[in-house]
C-alpha positions as CSV (number, residue, x, y, z in Angstrom):
1,M,119.9,106.3,60.8
2,D,116.7,108.4,60.7
3,T,116.1,109.7,64.3
4,T,113.1,111.8,63.4
5,P,110.5,109.5,65.0
6,L,112.6,109.2,68.2
7,L,113.1,113.0,68.2
8,D,109.4,113.5,67.7
9,L,108.7,111.3,70.7
10,L,111.2,113.0,72.8
11,R,109.8,116.4,71.9
12,A,106.3,115.2,72.7
13,I,107.6,114.1,76.2
14,E,108.9,117.6,76.7
15,V,105.6,119.3,76.1
16,L,103.6,117.0,78.4
17,A,101.9,118.9,81.2
18,P,104.0,117.5,84.1
19,A,107.2,118.3,82.2
20,A,106.0,121.8,81.3
21,A,105.0,122.4,84.9
22,L,108.3,121.2,86.2
23,R,110.2,123.4,83.8
24,A,108.1,126.4,84.6
25,S,108.1,126.1,88.4
26,F,110.6,128.0,90.5
27,V,110.3,125.4,93.3
28,A,109.5,122.1,91.7
29,Y,112.6,121.5,89.7
30,P,115.1,122.1,92.6
31,L,113.0,119.9,94.8
32,V,112.8,117.1,92.3
33,N,116.5,117.4,91.6
34,A,117.2,117.3,95.4
35,L,115.0,114.2,95.8
36,H,116.9,112.6,92.9
37,I,120.3,113.3,94.6
38,L,118.8,112.1,98.0
39,S,117.6,108.9,96.3
40,L,120.9,108.3,94.7
41,G,122.7,108.8,98.0
42,V,120.5,106.4,99.8
43,L,120.8,103.9,97.0
44,V,124.6,104.1,96.7
45,S,124.9,103.9,100.5
46,T,122.7,100.9,101.0
47,A,124.1,99.1,98.0
48,G,127.6,99.9,99.2
49,L,126.9,98.6,102.7
50,M,125.4,95.4,101.3
51,D,128.4,94.9,99.0
52,L,130.8,95.5,101.8
53,R,129.0,93.0,104.0
54,I,129.1,90.4,101.2
55,L,132.8,91.0,100.9
56,G,133.3,90.3,104.6
57,F,133.1,93.7,106.3
58,F,130.8,94.2,109.3
59,S,131.1,90.5,110.1
60,R,129.5,90.9,113.5
61,F,126.2,91.2,111.6
62,D,124.7,88.1,110.1
63,G,125.3,88.5,106.4
64,R,122.0,87.3,105.0
65,L,120.0,89.3,107.5
66,F,122.1,92.4,107.0
67,V,121.5,92.3,103.2
68,A,117.8,91.4,103.6
69,A,117.3,94.3,106.0
70,L,118.9,96.9,103.6
71,R,117.5,95.5,100.3
72,P,114.0,97.1,100.7
73,L,115.5,100.5,101.4
74,A,117.9,100.1,98.4
75,L,114.9,99.1,96.2
76,A,112.8,102.1,97.4
77,A,115.7,104.4,96.8
78,F,116.2,103.0,93.3
79,A,112.5,103.5,92.6
80,G,112.8,107.1,93.8
81,A,115.9,107.7,91.7
82,V,114.1,106.3,88.6
83,A,110.9,108.4,89.2
84,T,112.8,111.6,89.8
85,G,115.2,110.8,87.0
86,L,112.4,110.4,84.5
87,A,110.9,113.7,85.7
88,L,114.2,115.5,85.2
89,F,114.7,113.8,81.8
90,S,111.3,114.9,80.7
91,I,112.1,118.6,80.6
92,R,114.9,118.2,78.1
93,A,114.4,114.7,76.7
94,S,115.5,115.6,73.2
95,E,118.8,116.9,74.5
96,Y,119.5,114.3,77.2
97,A,118.8,111.3,74.9
98,F,121.7,112.2,72.7
99,N,124.0,113.4,75.4
100,P,127.0,110.9,75.6
101,A,127.3,111.1,79.4
102,F,123.6,110.3,79.7
103,Q,123.9,107.4,77.4
104,V,126.9,106.1,79.4
105,K,124.9,106.5,82.6
106,L,122.0,104.5,81.2
107,A,124.3,101.7,80.0
108,L,126.0,101.7,83.4
109,I,122.7,101.5,85.2
110,A,121.8,98.3,83.4
111,L,125.0,96.6,84.8
112,P,124.1,96.8,88.5
113,G,120.6,95.6,87.6
114,L,122.1,92.5,86.0
115,N,124.5,92.2,88.9
116,L,121.6,92.3,91.4
117,A,119.7,89.6,89.4
118,M,122.8,87.4,89.7
119,I,123.1,88.1,93.4
120,L,119.5,87.3,94.0
121,R,119.8,84.1,92.0
122,A,122.9,83.0,93.8
123,G,121.3,83.8,97.1
124,R,118.2,81.6,96.3
125,R,120.5,78.8,95.2
126,R,122.6,79.1,98.4
127,A,119.4,79.3,100.6
128,A,118.2,76.1,98.9
129,T,121.4,74.3,99.9
130,Q,121.3,75.8,103.4
131,R,125.0,76.8,103.2
132,E,126.3,79.8,105.2
133,G,128.3,82.7,103.9
134,F,128.5,84.2,100.4
135,S,129.7,82.4,97.3
136,G,132.6,83.6,95.1
137,A,130.1,84.8,92.5
138,E,128.3,86.9,95.1
139,R,131.6,88.4,96.3
140,L,132.6,89.1,92.7
141,S,129.2,90.8,92.1
142,A,129.6,92.9,95.2
143,A,133.0,94.0,94.1
144,L,131.6,95.0,90.7
145,S,128.7,96.8,92.3
146,L,131.1,98.8,94.5
147,M,132.7,100.1,91.3
148,L,129.6,100.5,89.1
149,W,127.5,102.8,91.4
150,P,130.1,105.5,91.8
151,A,130.7,105.3,88.0
152,I,127.0,105.9,87.5
153,L,127.2,109.0,89.7
154,V,130.2,110.3,87.9
155,A,128.5,109.8,84.5
156,G,125.4,111.6,85.8
157,R,127.4,114.6,87.0
158,F,128.9,114.9,83.5
159,I,125.5,115.2,81.8
160,G,125.4,119.0,82.3
161,F,128.9,119.5,81.0
162,V,129.1,117.4,77.8
């Protein structure tokens, strides 16, 4: 497979002004990296709390309200993680794109997204029927989510070592 066009694109990303500025700055890169870690921490924490509530923990809180209250924070943290992740990717795009740990991380990130879509769909269906509690599919999705987010973190930490 000829990767030249992709490699040309990735190298073009690396020389964009924001990427060059991030790479050259003594302060910006550590701050963006710290914001990425903070975003991931908030995301994994809020997703984990929502998953645990769906699985029956924290039962003194109304399940649907608990999840609804945390969802905006999780989505904001996900947006922050994506934005800072793209910034970090931009400085070494041609290296990261072919890094096996980075590729595993991207593949794993897609799974919680699909999982979230399934949870939202199941929640809408359940709301339409006015039934209480969480379905078996929602509980299964929550259990998968609890495993996927830590796996994404581990894959991300290996990027620098592979």
